[in-house]
BALOBA-1460 file (C-alpha; in Angstrom, 3 decimals):
// residues 260
<rec num="1" residu="m" x="-173.552" y="22.806" z="119.361"/>
<rec num="2" residu="n" x="-172.341" y="21.287" z="122.641"/>
<rec num="3" residu="i" x="-172.785" y="17.971" z="123.679"/>
<rec num="4" residu="v" x="-172.481" y="16.493" z="127.369"/>
<rec num="5" residu="n" x="-172.152" y="12.848" z="128.759"/>
<rec num="6" residu="v" x="-175.599" y="12.357" z="130.332"/>
<rec num="7" residu="q" x="-175.617" y="9.852" z="133.162"/>
<rec num="8" residu="d" x="-178.999" y="10.677" z="134.807"/>
<rec num="9" residu="r" x="-181.024" y="7.542" z="133.850"/>
<rec num="10" residu="g" x="-184.413" y="9.530" z="134.900"/>
<rec num="11" residu="q" x="-183.468" y="12.572" z="132.581"/>
<rec num="12" residu="i" x="-183.038" y="10.062" z="129.695"/>
<rec num="13" residu="a" x="-186.000" y="8.187" z="130.210"/>
<rec num="14" residu="h" x="-188.161" y="11.284" z="130.595"/>
<rec num="15" residu="f" x="-186.794" y="12.188" z="127.180"/>
<rec num="16" residu="l" x="-187.112" y="8.766" z="125.588"/>
<rec num="17" residu="r" x="-190.761" y="8.001" z="126.936"/>
<rec num="18" residu="q" x="-191.986" y="10.951" z="124.886"/>
<rec num="19" residu="d" x="-191.378" y="8.268" z="121.636"/>
<rec num="20" residu="a" x="-191.103" y="5.003" z="123.194"/>
<rec num="21" residu="e" x="-191.821" y="3.177" z="120.049"/>
<rec num="22" residu="r" x="-189.304" y="5.220" z="118.082"/>
<rec num="23" residu="y" x="-186.238" y="4.806" z="121.087"/>
<rec num="24" residu="l" x="-187.538" y="1.415" z="122.382"/>
<rec num="25" residu="y" x="-184.185" y="-0.154" z="121.902"/>
<rec num="26" residu="e" x="-182.882" y="3.017" z="123.950"/>
<rec num="27" residu="l" x="-185.589" y="2.769" z="126.859"/>
<rec num="28" residu="g" x="-184.629" y="-1.155" z="127.145"/>
<rec num="29" residu="d" x="-180.836" y="-0.079" z="127.470"/>
<rec num="30" residu="l" x="-181.698" y="1.924" z="130.493"/>
<rec num="31" residu="d" x="-182.111" y="-1.391" z="132.473"/>
<rec num="32" residu="d" x="-179.816" y="-2.555" z="134.864"/>
<rec num="33" residu="f" x="-178.801" y="-5.621" z="132.828"/>
<rec num="34" residu="f" x="-177.699" y="-3.461" z="130.005"/>
<rec num="35" residu="w" x="-176.652" y="0.430" z="131.561"/>
<rec num="36" residu="p" x="-173.036" y="-0.561" z="132.755"/>
<rec num="37" residu="y" x="-172.479" y="-1.054" z="128.642"/>
<rec num="38" residu="t" x="-174.036" y="2.452" z="128.061"/>
<rec num="39" residu="t" x="-172.597" y="5.827" z="127.334"/>
<rec num="40" residu="w" x="-174.905" y="8.745" z="126.683"/>
<rec num="41" residu="y" x="-174.613" y="11.762" z="124.930"/>
<rec num="42" residu="a" x="-176.604" y="14.842" z="124.682"/>
<rec num="43" residu="s" x="-177.613" y="18.482" z="123.615"/>
<rec num="44" residu="v" x="-179.244" y="19.945" z="126.794"/>
<rec num="45" residu="d" x="-181.154" y="23.509" z="127.114"/>
<rec num="46" residu="t" x="-182.886" y="24.603" z="130.209"/>
<rec num="47" residu="t" x="-186.040" y="22.325" z="129.175"/>
<rec num="48" residu="g" x="-184.292" y="19.135" z="129.212"/>
<rec num="49" residu="i" x="-182.575" y="16.906" z="126.722"/>
<rec num="50" residu="q" x="-183.133" y="17.892" z="123.239"/>
<rec num="51" residu="h" x="-181.142" y="15.480" z="121.220"/>
<rec num="52" residu="l" x="-179.382" y="12.369" z="122.358"/>
<rec num="53" residu="a" x="-177.304" y="9.372" z="121.114"/>
<rec num="54" residu="l" x="-176.487" y="5.956" z="122.690"/>
<rec num="55" residu="l" x="-173.174" y="3.981" z="122.359"/>
<rec num="56" residu="y" x="-173.920" y="0.779" z="123.581"/>
<rec num="57" residu="r" x="-170.587" y="-1.446" z="124.241"/>
<rec num="58" residu="g" x="-171.893" y="-4.566" z="125.251"/>
<rec num="59" residu="i" x="-170.996" y="-6.451" z="121.995"/>
<rec num="60" residu="e" x="-168.428" y="-6.029" z="119.414"/>
<rec num="61" residu="p" x="-168.181" y="-3.802" z="117.293"/>
<rec num="62" residu="v" x="-169.621" y="-0.890" z="119.911"/>
<rec num="63" residu="v" x="-173.609" y="0.030" z="118.446"/>
<rec num="64" residu="l" x="-174.374" y="3.953" z="117.879"/>
<rec num="65" residu="l" x="-178.186" y="4.970" z="118.056"/>
<rec num="66" residu="v" x="-179.095" y="8.070" z="116.660"/>
<rec num="67" residu="q" x="-182.827" y="8.512" z="116.047"/>
<rec num="68" residu="e" x="-184.108" y="11.760" z="114.658"/>
<rec num="69" residu="r" x="-187.444" y="13.203" z="115.764"/>
<rec num="70" residu="e" x="-189.867" y="14.565" z="113.688"/>
<rec num="71" residu="n" x="-189.341" y="18.597" z="113.170"/>
<rec num="72" residu="c" x="-186.032" y="18.175" z="115.336"/>
<rec num="73" residu="p" x="-182.895" y="17.879" z="112.775"/>
<rec num="74" residu="m" x="-179.715" y="16.627" z="114.166"/>
<rec num="75" residu="g" x="-177.391" y="17.281" z="111.557"/>
<rec num="76" residu="d" x="-175.441" y="19.613" z="113.750"/>
<rec num="77" residu="f" x="-175.466" y="17.303" z="117.049"/>
<rec num="78" residu="m" x="-173.935" y="14.321" z="114.666"/>
<rec num="79" residu="q" x="-171.077" y="16.906" z="113.806"/>
<rec num="80" residu="a" x="-170.696" y="17.343" z="117.092"/>
<rec num="81" residu="l" x="-170.608" y="13.925" z="118.330"/>
<rec num="82" residu="l" x="-167.598" y="13.240" z="116.152"/>
<rec num="83" residu="p" x="-164.717" y="13.801" z="118.231"/>
<rec num="84" residu="v" x="-166.177" y="10.868" z="120.930"/>
<rec num="85" residu="l" x="-167.028" y="8.383" z="118.283"/>
<rec num="86" residu="p" x="-164.820" y="5.223" z="118.126"/>
<rec num="87" residu="e" x="-162.509" y="4.116" z="115.715"/>
<rec num="88" residu="r" x="-165.086" y="1.274" z="114.342"/>
<rec num="89" residu="f" x="-168.745" y="0.957" z="115.096"/>
<rec num="90" residu="y" x="-171.997" y="-0.015" z="113.592"/>
<rec num="91" residu="a" x="-174.923" y="2.451" z="113.540"/>
<rec num="92" residu="h" x="-178.513" y="2.755" z="113.544"/>
<rec num="93" residu="l" x="-179.134" y="5.963" z="111.861"/>
<rec num="94" residu="s" x="-182.372" y="8.261" z="110.935"/>
<rec num="95" residu="p" x="-181.785" y="8.344" z="107.052"/>
<rec num="96" residu="g" x="-179.475" y="11.060" z="106.111"/>
<rec num="97" residu="l" x="-177.817" y="11.412" z="109.485"/>
<rec num="98" residu="e" x="-175.025" y="9.292" z="107.925"/>
<rec num="99" residu="q" x="-173.608" y="12.411" z="105.917"/>
<rec num="100" residu="a" x="-171.936" y="13.476" z="108.945"/>
<rec num="101" residu="l" x="-169.575" y="10.465" z="108.806"/>
<rec num="102" residu="i" x="-168.660" y="10.601" z="105.092"/>
<rec num="103" residu="g" x="-165.159" y="11.914" z="104.924"/>
<rec num="104" residu="r" x="-163.708" y="10.551" z="108.334"/>
<rec num="105" residu="y" x="-165.232" y="7.100" z="107.946"/>
<rec num="106" residu="a" x="-165.472" y="4.327" z="105.385"/>
<rec num="107" residu="v" x="-169.320" y="3.767" z="105.700"/>
<rec num="108" residu="q" x="-170.854" y="0.481" z="104.317"/>
<rec num="109" residu="s" x="-174.786" y="0.397" z="104.187"/>
<rec num="110" residu="h" x="-176.664" y="-2.496" z="105.758"/>
<rec num="111" residu="g" x="-179.768" y="-1.397" z="104.229"/>
<rec num="112" residu="r" x="-183.019" y="0.488" z="105.150"/>
<rec num="113" residu="h" x="-184.650" y="-0.979" z="108.170"/>
<rec num="114" residu="w" x="-188.595" y="-0.212" z="109.422"/>
<rec num="115" residu="k" x="-188.905" y="-0.067" z="113.365"/>
<rec num="116" residu="m" x="-192.346" y="-1.772" z="114.026"/>
<rec num="117" residu="a" x="-194.249" y="-1.945" z="117.189"/>
<rec num="118" residu="l" x="-196.929" y="-4.304" z="118.408"/>
<rec num="119" residu="r" x="-200.474" y="-2.245" z="118.251"/>
<rec num="120" residu="q" x="-203.473" y="-4.829" z="117.355"/>
<rec num="121" residu="q" x="-203.257" y="-7.318" z="120.287"/>
<rec num="122" residu="a" x="-206.548" y="-8.895" z="118.972"/>
<rec num="123" residu="a" x="-204.404" y="-10.168" z="115.954"/>
<rec num="124" residu="l" x="-201.814" y="-11.556" z="118.264"/>
<rec num="125" residu="m" x="-203.959" y="-13.167" z="120.806"/>
<rec num="126" residu="a" x="-205.864" y="-15.306" z="117.693"/>
<rec num="127" residu="a" x="-202.785" y="-16.796" z="116.306"/>
<rec num="128" residu="e" x="-201.884" y="-20.284" z="116.348"/>
<rec num="129" residu="v" x="-199.165" y="-21.139" z="119.259"/>
<rec num="130" residu="e" x="-199.266" y="-24.899" z="119.217"/>
<rec num="131" residu="g" x="-195.933" y="-26.661" z="119.973"/>
<rec num="132" residu="v" x="-194.122" y="-23.737" z="120.915"/>
<rec num="133" residu="v" x="-192.162" y="-24.037" z="124.347"/>
<rec num="134" residu="q" x="-190.076" y="-21.852" z="126.360"/>
<rec num="135" residu="l" x="-186.008" y="-22.327" z="126.209"/>
<rec num="136" residu="q" x="-183.936" y="-22.993" z="129.134"/>
<rec num="137" residu="g" x="-180.444" y="-22.461" z="129.476"/>
<rec num="138" residu="d" x="-179.570" y="-26.072" z="128.742"/>
<rec num="139" residu="d" x="-180.983" y="-25.216" z="125.305"/>
<rec num="140" residu="l" x="-178.431" y="-22.745" z="124.421"/>
<rec num="141" residu="k" x="-176.113" y="-24.932" z="122.148"/>
<rec num="142" residu="a" x="-179.398" y="-26.119" z="120.207"/>
<rec num="143" residu="l" x="-180.351" y="-22.362" z="119.750"/>
<rec num="144" residu="q" x="-176.533" y="-21.558" z="118.707"/>
<rec num="145" residu="d" x="-177.013" y="-24.697" z="116.263"/>
<rec num="146" residu="l" x="-180.063" y="-23.170" z="114.662"/>
<rec num="147" residu="y" x="-178.764" y="-19.680" z="114.110"/>
<rec num="148" residu="a" x="-175.912" y="-21.256" z="112.424"/>
<rec num="149" residu="a" x="-177.672" y="-23.058" z="109.966"/>
<rec num="150" residu="a" x="-180.307" y="-20.162" z="109.678"/>
<rec num="151" residu="y" x="-179.474" y="-16.882" z="110.590"/>
<rec num="152" residu="p" x="-175.834" y="-16.821" z="110.591"/>
<rec num="153" residu="e" x="-175.511" y="-12.942" z="110.282"/>
<rec num="154" residu="n" x="-177.604" y="-12.483" z="113.496"/>
<rec num="155" residu="w" x="-176.885" y="-10.510" z="116.504"/>
<rec num="156" residu="f" x="-177.355" y="-12.763" z="119.333"/>
<rec num="157" residu="d" x="-176.260" y="-12.255" z="122.937"/>
<rec num="158" residu="p" x="-176.404" y="-15.451" z="124.881"/>
<rec num="159" residu="r" x="-176.941" y="-13.662" z="128.272"/>
<rec num="160" residu="m" x="-180.256" y="-13.061" z="126.876"/>
<rec num="161" residu="v" x="-181.648" y="-16.434" z="127.326"/>
<rec num="162" residu="q" x="-181.624" y="-15.733" z="131.066"/>
<rec num="163" residu="t" x="-184.656" y="-13.579" z="130.653"/>
<rec num="164" residu="g" x="-186.843" y="-16.734" z="129.806"/>
<rec num="165" residu="q" x="-188.007" y="-14.784" z="126.983"/>
<rec num="166" residu="y" x="-186.780" y="-17.464" z="124.269"/>
<rec num="167" residu="f" x="-189.405" y="-19.862" z="122.970"/>
<rec num="168" residu="g" x="-188.846" y="-22.343" z="120.081"/>
<rec num="169" residu="i" x="-190.390" y="-25.409" z="118.088"/>
<rec num="170" residu="w" x="-188.615" y="-28.712" z="118.509"/>
<rec num="171" residu="e" x="-189.128" y="-31.488" z="116.078"/>
<rec num="172" residu="a" x="-187.636" y="-35.078" z="116.320"/>
<rec num="173" residu="g" x="-185.371" y="-33.485" z="119.065"/>
<rec num="174" residu="r" x="-184.093" y="-30.741" z="116.723"/>
<rec num="175" residu="l" x="-184.636" y="-26.861" z="117.086"/>
<rec num="176" residu="v" x="-186.147" y="-25.687" z="113.813"/>
<rec num="177" residu="s" x="-187.566" y="-22.257" z="115.001"/>
<rec num="178" residu="a" x="-186.815" y="-19.838" z="117.655"/>
<rec num="179" residu="g" x="-187.078" y="-16.296" z="118.621"/>
<rec num="180" residu="g" x="-186.610" y="-14.087" z="121.735"/>
<rec num="181" residu="v" x="-185.592" y="-10.464" z="122.793"/>
<rec num="182" residu="h" x="-182.442" y="-8.061" z="122.117"/>
<rec num="183" residu="v" x="-183.468" y="-6.068" z="124.870"/>
<rec num="184" residu="y" x="-186.016" y="-6.600" z="127.713"/>
<rec num="185" residu="s" x="-186.768" y="-4.228" z="130.726"/>
<rec num="186" residu="p" x="-189.918" y="-5.004" z="132.718"/>
<rec num="187" residu="a" x="-188.480" y="-2.049" z="134.678"/>
<rec num="188" residu="y" x="-188.759" y="0.486" z="131.764"/>
<rec num="189" residu="g" x="-192.068" y="-1.200" z="130.345"/>
<rec num="190" residu="a" x="-189.779" y="-1.981" z="126.736"/>
<rec num="191" residu="v" x="-188.839" y="-4.759" z="125.001"/>
<rec num="192" residu="a" x="-187.547" y="-5.400" z="121.268"/>
<rec num="193" residu="i" x="-187.812" y="-8.811" z="119.873"/>
<rec num="194" residu="g" x="-185.623" y="-10.607" z="117.834"/>
<rec num="195" residu="n" x="-183.471" y="-13.623" z="116.801"/>
<rec num="196" residu="i" x="-186.366" y="-14.992" z="115.036"/>
<rec num="197" residu="t" x="-185.618" y="-17.807" z="112.513"/>
<rec num="198" residu="t" x="-186.873" y="-20.988" z="110.991"/>
<rec num="199" residu="l" x="-184.619" y="-23.737" z="109.566"/>
<rec num="200" residu="p" x="-184.568" y="-23.011" z="105.687"/>
<rec num="201" residu="e" x="-186.179" y="-26.230" z="104.821"/>
<rec num="202" residu="r" x="-188.884" y="-25.803" z="107.472"/>
<rec num="203" residu="r" x="-189.657" y="-22.372" z="106.295"/>
<rec num="204" residu="g" x="-193.436" y="-21.023" z="104.897"/>
<rec num="205" residu="q" x="-195.182" y="-23.160" z="107.380"/>
<rec num="206" residu="g" x="-195.856" y="-20.533" z="109.898"/>
<rec num="207" residu="l" x="-193.677" y="-21.793" z="112.588"/>
<rec num="208" residu="a" x="-191.953" y="-18.446" z="112.823"/>
<rec num="209" residu="r" x="-195.466" y="-16.726" z="113.456"/>
<rec num="210" residu="r" x="-196.276" y="-19.192" z="116.061"/>
<rec num="211" residu="v" x="-193.011" y="-18.607" z="117.703"/>
<rec num="212" residu="t" x="-193.455" y="-14.794" z="117.624"/>
<rec num="213" residu="a" x="-197.111" y="-14.870" z="118.781"/>
<rec num="214" residu="q" x="-196.200" y="-16.838" z="122.505"/>
<rec num="215" residu="l" x="-192.975" y="-15.047" z="122.848"/>
<rec num="216" residu="c" x="-195.155" y="-11.669" z="122.356"/>
<rec num="217" residu="r" x="-197.816" y="-12.953" z="124.582"/>
<rec num="218" residu="s" x="-195.301" y="-13.881" z="127.621"/>
<rec num="219" residu="l" x="-194.021" y="-10.372" z="127.109"/>
<rec num="220" residu="l" x="-197.098" y="-8.528" z="127.224"/>
<rec num="221" residu="q" x="-197.352" y="-9.972" z="131.125"/>
<rec num="222" residu="q" x="-194.155" y="-7.732" z="131.881"/>
<rec num="223" residu="v" x="-193.939" y="-4.730" z="129.495"/>
<rec num="224" residu="g" x="-196.402" y="-2.134" z="127.956"/>
<rec num="225" residu="v" x="-194.384" y="-1.705" z="124.604"/>
<rec num="226" residu="i" x="-193.050" y="-4.163" z="122.300"/>
<rec num="227" residu="g" x="-191.166" y="-3.492" z="119.251"/>
<rec num="228" residu="l" x="-188.700" y="-4.966" z="116.643"/>
<rec num="229" residu="n" x="-186.333" y="-4.252" z="113.648"/>
<rec num="230" residu="v" x="-186.519" y="-5.592" z="110.306"/>
<rec num="231" residu="l" x="-184.903" y="-5.053" z="107.080"/>
<rec num="232" residu="a" x="-187.304" y="-2.891" z="104.920"/>
<rec num="233" residu="n" x="-187.047" y="-5.613" z="101.720"/>
<rec num="234" residu="n" x="-187.731" y="-8.352" z="103.690"/>
<rec num="235" residu="e" x="-191.508" y="-8.760" z="102.520"/>
<rec num="236" residu="a" x="-191.908" y="-12.480" z="104.484"/>
<rec num="237" residu="a" x="-190.777" y="-11.016" z="107.830"/>
<rec num="238" residu="l" x="-193.197" y="-7.606" z="107.352"/>
<rec num="239" residu="a" x="-196.212" y="-9.850" z="106.593"/>
<rec num="240" residu="c" x="-195.540" y="-12.506" z="109.332"/>
<rec num="241" residu="y" x="-195.230" y="-9.284" z="111.799"/>
<rec num="242" residu="r" x="-198.280" y="-7.227" z="110.221"/>
<rec num="243" residu="r" x="-200.396" y="-10.482" z="110.733"/>
<rec num="244" residu="l" x="-199.641" y="-10.618" z="114.386"/>
<rec num="245" residu="g" x="-200.399" y="-6.807" z="114.921"/>
<rec num="246" residu="f" x="-197.070" y="-5.302" z="114.443"/>
<rec num="247" residu="e" x="-196.999" y="-2.048" z="112.196"/>
<rec num="248" residu="e" x="-194.372" y="0.273" z="110.876"/>
<rec num="249" residu="v" x="-193.488" y="3.037" z="113.034"/>
<rec num="250" residu="v" x="-190.426" y="4.813" z="111.390"/>
<rec num="251" residu="a" x="-187.827" y="4.199" z="108.650"/>
<rec num="252" residu="y" x="-183.912" y="4.034" z="109.984"/>
<rec num="253" residu="e" x="-180.779" y="2.790" z="108.126"/>
<rec num="254" residu="e" x="-177.645" y="0.693" z="109.253"/>
<rec num="255" residu="f" x="-174.001" y="1.323" z="108.749"/>
<rec num="256" residu="m" x="-170.710" y="-0.069" z="109.411"/>
<rec num="257" residu="c" x="-168.409" y="2.529" z="110.144"/>
<rec num="258" residu="d" x="-164.624" y="2.434" z="109.942"/>
<rec num="259" residu="r" x="-162.315" y="5.674" z="110.670"/>
<rec num="260" residu="l" x="-160.516" y="6.521" z="107.459"/>
């Protein structure tokens, strides 16, 4: 199978929009804010793109995203990708696609995840949002302190606070719960929320649910598709998101990969 480096955003967007909930991160990364950090590989025939992979270089390590559509196996495509993959990367892969990496990379699993999408807006609109406020650039230090205390393993790009789509709850001058966006593109109508957490001593009181509800209400004024990624065994988070109207879309797995 031959692969090509695709640079036509319109062509890529046409492919991704056929299954926007599955490809939410990729769709958002077409935005001008992220586009300079992206490299896209595809197999293409006379009808257009058939398989697609994204290498996102805006964070370290590089992130590889490859999602397999139903009835469209990608094992051969993954094999064809091997020569262009970097020495080290973090991968989001449909289950089973990691097999193409074994033998060339040390592949460490970071667990099965769900892609979820907001499908029941009535539940979201009925949720409590008392005390939730929009965070500003001056709040970055407080946000970073919260993540250090409550979510040290998260993936947080400080640039995203500039979107105005980070919200939180303050108590006695301390940020105790917050959440925002990983990718955000009003131009492509897509957003993936994340970095949602609460201080350990304040968990179990619905603070993260309030933050997420206000965040999503704000986002619905700008975009049509809202989604997120969550560990499949994180029952507390799954329950929170389901109560707000999110539903599971498709499973995938995350891996850290280092060339042997």
